C-alpha positions as CSV (number, residue, x, y, z in Angstrom):
1,X,29.3,21.2,-34.0
2,X,30.1,24.8,-32.9
3,X,32.7,23.3,-30.3
4,X,34.6,21.7,-32.9
5,X,34.8,24.9,-34.7
6,X,36.2,26.5,-32.0
7,X,38.5,23.9,-31.1
8,X,39.5,23.8,-34.7
9,X,40.3,27.9,-34.6
10,X,41.8,27.6,-31.5
11,X,44.5,24.8,-32.7
12,X,45.4,26.8,-35.6
13,X,46.0,30.0,-33.8
14,X,48.0,28.0,-31.4
15,X,50.0,26.0,-34.4
16,X,50.6,30.0,-36.0
17,X,52.0,31.5,-32.8
18,X,54.4,28.4,-33.0
19,X,55.5,28.8,-36.3
20,X,56.0,32.5,-35.8
21,X,58.0,32.1,-32.7
22,X,60.2,29.4,-34.9
23,X,60.7,31.9,-37.1
24,X,61.8,34.5,-35.1
25,X,58.8,36.9,-36.3
26,X,56.9,36.9,-33.1
27,X,59.8,39.4,-31.3
28,X,59.1,42.2,-33.6
29,X,55.4,42.0,-33.6
30,X,55.2,41.7,-29.6
31,X,57.6,44.9,-29.2
32,X,55.3,46.7,-31.5
33,X,52.3,45.7,-29.4
34,X,54.0,47.0,-26.3
35,X,54.4,50.2,-27.7
36,X,50.7,50.7,-28.2
37,X,48.8,52.4,-25.2
38,X,46.9,49.7,-22.9
39,X,43.7,52.1,-23.7
40,X,43.8,51.4,-27.8
41,X,43.4,47.5,-26.7
42,X,40.1,48.3,-24.6
43,X,38.6,50.1,-27.3
44,X,39.6,47.5,-29.8
45,X,38.1,44.9,-27.2
46,X,35.1,46.8,-26.6
47,X,34.3,47.1,-30.5
48,X,34.5,43.6,-31.2
49,X,32.1,42.6,-28.2
50,X,30.1,45.4,-29.7
51,X,29.8,43.7,-33.0
52,X,29.9,40.2,-31.5
53,X,26.6,41.5,-29.4
54,X,24.8,43.0,-32.4
55,X,25.6,39.9,-34.7
56,X,24.2,37.7,-32.1
57,X,20.9,39.5,-31.1
58,X,20.2,40.3,-35.0
59,X,20.0,36.3,-35.0
60,X,17.8,35.9,-32.3
61,X,15.4,38.5,-33.2
62,X,15.1,37.1,-36.7
63,X,14.2,33.9,-35.2
64,X,11.5,35.6,-33.0
65,X,10.2,37.1,-36.2
66,X,10.2,34.1,-37.8
67,X,8.4,32.3,-34.9
68,X,5.6,35.0,-35.2
69,X,5.4,35.1,-38.6
70,X,4.4,31.3,-38.7
71,X,2.2,31.6,-35.6
72,X,0.2,34.4,-37.3
73,X,0.4,32.2,-40.7
74,X,-1.2,29.0,-38.6
75,X,-4.1,31.6,-37.4
76,X,-4.8,32.7,-41.1
77,X,-4.9,29.1,-42.0
78,X,-7.3,28.2,-39.3
79,X,-9.6,31.3,-40.4
80,X,-9.5,30.4,-43.8
81,X,-10.8,26.7,-43.2
82,X,-13.5,27.8,-40.7
83,X,-14.7,30.2,-43.3
84,X,-14.7,27.3,-46.3
85,X,-16.4,25.0,-43.7
86,X,-18.9,27.7,-42.8
87,X,-19.8,28.3,-46.3
88,X,-19.7,24.3,-47.2
89,X,-22.3,23.9,-44.0
90,X,-24.3,26.7,-45.4
91,X,-24.8,25.2,-49.1
92,X,-28.2,24.0,-49.8
93,X,-28.0,20.5,-50.7
94,X,-31.0,20.5,-52.8
95,X,-29.4,23.3,-54.8
96,X,-28.1,22.4,-58.3
97,X,-24.6,23.4,-58.9
98,X,-23.5,24.1,-62.6
């Protein structure tokens, strides 16, 4: 699914660039891009990479937290079950329940 989505984005980008070239709108954009210093692009790329990393790391941390919570929930449920079994086994079978 991810690969299909990425392919669709790439095809859309290529088609958009083609249309911009056909309507002579790409030339002015390229001349404007060439007038910006190279280090600005480096800063922008760093910002985009940092945002991507922050997003992926937060997603991974959320998955790890959910897994840990699930494991702790299972431990808690086992303790409750063991306590119920202990109480059930300690009941006096001859006692009258009211």
